C-alpha positions in Angstrom: -128.8 85.1 55.9 -128.3 82.6 53.3 -130.6 84.7 51.5 -128.7 88.2 52.2 -125.3 86.7 51.8 -126.7 85.7 48.5 -128.0 89.2 47.8 -124.1 90.8 48.6 -122.6 88.1 46.4 -125.0 89.5 43.4 -123.8 93.2 44.6 -120.1 92.7 44.7 -120.7 90.2 41.6 -122.1 93.9 39.3 -119.4 96.1 41.2 -116.5 94.3 41.1 -117.0 90.8 39.5 -113.6 90.1 39.0 -112.6 90.3 42.8 -115.0 86.9 43.5 -113.5 84.8 41.2 -109.6 83.9 42.2 -106.8 84.1 39.1 -105.1 81.4 40.9 -105.7 77.7 39.9 -106.1 76.4 43.8 -107.9 79.2 45.0 -110.7 78.4 42.0 -110.4 74.9 42.9 -111.6 75.6 46.5 -114.2 77.9 46.0 -115.9 75.8 43.3 -115.7 72.8 45.3 -117.3 74.7 48.8 -119.9 75.8 45.3 -120.1 72.0 44.6 -120.0 70.7 48.0 -123.4 73.0 49.0 -124.9 72.3 45.1 -124.9 68.5 45.9 -126.3 68.6 49.9 -129.3 70.8 48.4 -129.0 68.0 45.2 -129.2 65.4 47.9 -132.3 66.5 49.7 -134.3 65.1 47.0 -133.2 61.2 48.7 -132.9 62.4 52.3 -134.6 60.3 54.7 -135.6 63.5 56.8 -136.7 66.4 54.2 -137.1 69.7 56.4 -133.2 68.7 58.3 -132.4 68.1 55.1 -133.2 71.3 53.9 -131.7 72.9 57.3 -128.5 71.7 56.1 -128.9 73.0 52.3 -129.5 76.3 53.7 -126.3 76.6 55.8 -124.1 75.5 52.9 -125.6 77.9 51.0 -124.4 80.5 53.3 -121.1 79.3 53.5 -120.7 78.8 49.9 -121.2 82.9 50.0 -119.2 83.6 52.4 -116.2 82.2 51.4 -115.5 84.1 47.7 -117.0 87.1 49.8 -114.1 86.5 52.1 -111.6 86.4 49.2 -113.2 89.5 47.5 -112.9 91.3 51.1 -109.3 90.0 52.0 -107.6 91.2 48.4 -105.8 93.8 50.7 -103.5 92.6 52.9 -104.5 95.6 55.5 -107.8 93.5 56.1 -106.0 90.3 56.5 -103.7 91.9 59.1 -106.8 93.2 61.1 -108.4 89.9 60.6 -106.1 88.2 63.3 -106.5 90.5 66.5 -110.4 91.0 65.3 -111.0 87.0 65.9 -108.8 87.0 68.4 -111.0 89.8 69.9 -114.2 88.1 68.9 -113.1 85.0 70.8 -111.7 86.9 73.8 -115.8 88.3 74.1 -117.4 85.3 73.6 -115.5 83.7 76.4 -115.5 86.4 78.9 -119.1 86.2 78.3 -119.7 82.7 79.4 -116.9 83.2 82.1 -119.0 86.3 83.7 -122.1 83.5 83.6 -120.1 81.0 85.7 -119.2 83.9 88.1 -122.6 85.0 88.7 -122.3 87.9 87.3 -124.3 87.3 84.3 -127.7 85.2 84.9 -127.0 82.8 81.8 -129.4 79.9 81.1 -128.1 76.3 82.4 -127.9 73.5 80.2 -128.4 70.1 81.7 -126.5 68.5 78.7 -123.4 70.8 79.8 -123.2 69.6 83.1 -121.5 72.0 84.6 -118.9 73.0 81.7 -118.8 76.4 80.1 -121.4 76.3 77.3 -122.6 79.6 76.9 -123.4 81.6 75.1 -122.4 79.1 72.3 -124.8 76.7 73.7 -122.5 73.8 73.0 -119.0 73.1 75.3 -116.8 71.7 72.8 -118.1 75.1 70.1 -116.5 77.1 73.2 -113.8 75.3 73.4 -113.4 75.7 69.7 -113.8 79.1 70.2 -111.2 79.3 73.0 -108.6 77.5 70.9 -108.7 79.5 68.3 -108.2 82.9 70.5 -105.4 81.3 72.4 -103.2 80.5 68.6 -104.5 83.9 67.0 -103.7 86.0 70.4 -100.3 84.2 70.8 -99.3 85.1 67.5 -100.1 88.7 67.8 -98.4 88.9 71.4 -94.7 87.6 69.4 -96.1 89.8 66.3 -92.7 91.9 65.8 -94.7 93.8 63.3 -97.5 94.7 65.7 -97.7 97.4 67.9 -96.7 97.3 71.3 -100.1 98.0 72.2 -102.1 95.6 70.2 -99.3 92.6 71.8 -99.7 93.3 75.4 -103.7 92.8 74.8 -103.2 90.4 73.2 -101.0 89.0 76.1 -103.6 89.9 78.4 -106.6 88.0 76.7 -104.7 84.4 76.7 -105.1 84.0 80.4 -108.8 84.8 80.1 -109.1 82.7 77.2 -107.2 79.7 79.1 -109.1 79.6 81.7 -112.6 79.3 79.4 -110.9 76.6 77.8 -109.8 74.6 80.7 -113.6 75.3 81.8 -114.7 73.5 79.1 -113.5 70.2 80.1 -113.0 69.8 76.2 -110.0 67.4 75.7 -110.4 68.1 71.7 -110.1 71.6 72.3 -107.2 71.6 74.6 -105.5 69.3 72.1 -106.1 70.9 68.7 -104.9 74.1 71.2 -101.8 72.9 71.7 -101.1 71.8 67.7 -102.1 75.2 66.6 -99.6 76.5 69.2 -96.6 74.5 68.0 -97.6 75.5 64.6 -97.1 78.7 65.2 -94.2 78.6 67.3 -92.5 76.3 64.1 -93.9 78.7 61.1 -93.2 82.2 63.0 -90.4 84.3 62.0 -89.6 85.4 65.3 -87.4 84.0 67.7 -86.2 84.4 70.9 -88.4 85.4 74.4 -91.6 86.9 74.4 -90.9 89.5 76.4 -87.9 91.0 74.9 -90.3 91.7 71.7 -92.1 94.4 74.5 -89.2 96.8 74.7 -89.7 99.4 77.6 -93.5 98.4 77.5 -92.4 95.5 79.2 -93.4 96.5 82.5 -96.8 97.5 81.3 -97.5 94.1 80.0 -96.2 92.3 83.4 -98.7 94.9 85.2 -101.7 94.2 82.8 -101.6 91.0 82.8 -100.9 90.1 86.6 -103.8 92.5 87.1 -105.6 90.5 84.9 -104.7 86.9 86.5 -106.0 88.2 89.9 -108.8 88.8 88.8 -109.3 85.5 86.4 -108.2 83.2 89.2 -110.9 85.3 91.3 -113.7 84.8 89.3 -112.5 80.9 89.0 -113.0 80.1 92.4 -115.9 82.1 92.9 -117.5 80.4 90.0 -116.4 76.9 91.1 -117.6 77.5 94.6 -121.2 79.0 93.5 -122.1 77.4 90.2 -120.4 74.0 89.7 -122.9 70.9 90.7 -122.5 68.3 92.5 -122.8 66.1 90.0 -121.5 66.5 86.8 -117.7 67.1 84.8 -115.1 68.1 86.6 -111.5 68.2 86.0 -110.8 65.1 86.3 -112.6 64.3 83.0 -109.4 65.7 81.5 -107.5 62.1 82.1 -110.3 60.1 80.8 -109.9 59.4 77.0 -113.4 57.3 77.3 -116.2 58.9 74.1 -118.4 57.5 72.3 -117.7 58.8 69.3 -116.3 55.3 68.5 -119.8 54.5 68.1 -120.7 57.6 66.2 -118.0 57.2 63.6 -118.6 53.2 63.1 -122.0 54.2 62.3 -120.8 57.1 59.7 -118.3 54.6 57.7 -121.2 51.3 57.8 -123.4 53.9 56.7 -120.4 54.5 53.8 -120.2 51.5 53.0 -123.9 50.7 52.2 -124.4 54.1 49.7 -120.5 54.6 48.6 -121.3 57.1 45.4 -124.5 59.0 46.9 -124.8 58.7 50.2 -128.1 58.3 52.4 -128.5 62.2 51.7 -128.0 65.6 54.2 -128.5 64.9 57.5 -129.3 61.0 56.7 -126.9 60.2 59.5 -129.2 60.9 62.6 -131.6 58.3 60.8 -128.9 55.8 61.0 -128.1 55.7 64.4 -131.0 55.2 65.2 -131.4 52.0 63.3 -127.5 50.9 64.5 -126.9 52.3 67.4 -125.3 50.3 70.5 -125.4 52.5 73.2 -128.7 54.2 74.5 -127.5 58.0 72.9 -129.3 60.5 70.7 -127.1 62.1 68.2 -127.6 64.0 65.1 -124.5 63.9 64.0 -120.8 62.1 63.8 -119.1 64.2 65.6 -116.5 64.3 62.3 -117.4 66.9 59.4 -115.1 64.2 57.3 -117.1 61.3 58.4 -120.7 62.7 58.0 -119.9 64.0 54.6 -118.8 60.4 53.8 -122.0 58.9 55.2 -124.3 61.0 54.1 -123.2 63.0 50.0 -121.0 59.7 49.9 -117.8 59.9 47.3 -118.9 63.1 45.1 -119.2 64.8 48.6 -115.9 63.9 49.7 -114.6 64.9 46.2 -115.9 68.1 46.2 -114.4 68.4 50.1 -111.5 67.8 49.4 -111.3 70.2 46.6 -112.3 73.0 49.2 -109.7 71.1 51.4 -106.5 71.0 49.1 -107.5 74.3 47.5 -106.8 75.8 50.4 -104.3 74.4 52.0 -102.1 75.1 48.7 -103.0 79.0 48.7 -102.3 78.9 52.6 -99.0 77.5 52.0 -97.9 79.6 49.2 -98.9 82.8 51.0 -96.9 81.1 54.0 -93.5 80.8 51.7 -93.8 84.2 50.2 -94.9 86.5 53.6 -94.9 84.2 57.1 -95.7 87.4 59.2 -98.8 87.7 57.2 -99.9 83.8 57.2 -98.7 82.9 60.3 -101.6 83.7 62.1 -104.2 82.2 59.6 -102.6 79.2 58.4 -102.1 78.1 62.2 -105.9 78.7 63.1 -106.7 77.0 60.0 -104.9 73.6 61.0 -106.1 74.2 64.2 -110.2 74.1 63.3 -109.7 71.4 60.3 -107.9 69.1 63.3 -111.1 70.1 65.6 -113.5 69.4 62.9 -112.0 66.1 62.9 -113.6 65.2 65.8 -116.5 67.3 66.1 -119.7 69.1 64.5 -117.9 72.7 64.2 -119.5 72.1 60.4 -123.0 72.7 61.7 -122.4 75.9 64.1 -122.0 79.1 62.0 -120.0 80.5 64.7 -117.4 78.2 64.5 -117.2 77.7 60.7 -117.8 81.0 59.5 -114.7 82.4 61.0 -112.8 78.8 59.3 -114.3 80.2 55.9 -112.9 83.7 57.0 -109.5 82.5 57.5 -109.8 80.4 54.1 -110.2 83.4 52.2 -107.6 85.3 53.2 -104.9 82.9 52.3 -107.4 82.4 48.6 -107.3 85.9 48.2 -103.4 86.5 49.8 -102.5 83.8 47.4 -104.1 85.4 44.7 -102.6 88.9 44.7 -99.4 87.8 45.4 -99.0 85.0 41.8 -100.7 88.3 40.0 -97.8 90.5 41.4 -95.4 88.0 40.7 -97.1 87.7 37.1 -96.6 91.3 36.1 -92.8 91.4 36.8 
């Protein structure tokens, strides 16, 4: 995939080179930060303890480094940014819906012993499913209250909230539920709309109520069937949501210790898994630090942290600029970025392109729109 993405980058460079290069300083900092992070990851394979695993990390970063400028090029047009919200919400609904059909026994999906009854398919990891569901909830909620959207789209977005919420619940992911709440709060604070959501549907209110009521009944039946037929006697249950215990503190301690030992260069890509085997105090396998920021510190050192900070600060600056000028356009993408950035702090989303690539699409949209608006202002 990385090779194909860079071939596409080369094609855009030939056809329209200016589209890949943000004219704003913040946008350039963000793109260069990710390109530098990808290059530093590749260079770190020279001192990484596990060469093959390190090369896999480098290949993944190469894909991400191509995806961001491609997103910047694609989302120069405002209508495409408008289409991004419903596209990602629909993607989340399809992924989560697929998993729910498996839970209900409609589809024969592979069971995961590690999942222990939590909704894990089709992404194979329950916390990734939670992140996907949370993103869908946040974007669907934004669409549902957006007065500039068509009534039909708002009704569909409202209808998608129920299965997405059911899917999020069945992951029993405390972090996923927490970031979904943060994302919804961000939408509530940033969205220019005010007042009850149903007043926004106008004459289509009855259609909205009927659609959501029907889907609620269907989803409720599905949940009952899933728990009756497929929930194991042993494994995760809703009681997990009230338990704050976790081994993440152990992962983070090992990552911080590794950073302390090699603060400048880090252990090298994929080096955390070796440090974990050497320093762990619990008999549990782990290959990631379950935090993008601490894993970058452990594996890529201060250099990696500075490059990651360049990416994050550049995107944040562009997002803030777009939000000030066009809150209707920017509220959804900004809320999605806030939510995913927080979730990346407590899990290994960065290693899962299914979660990282939507994050980069939202970042690319923020960079592109900030750039195009600055250009417009400069021409006045």
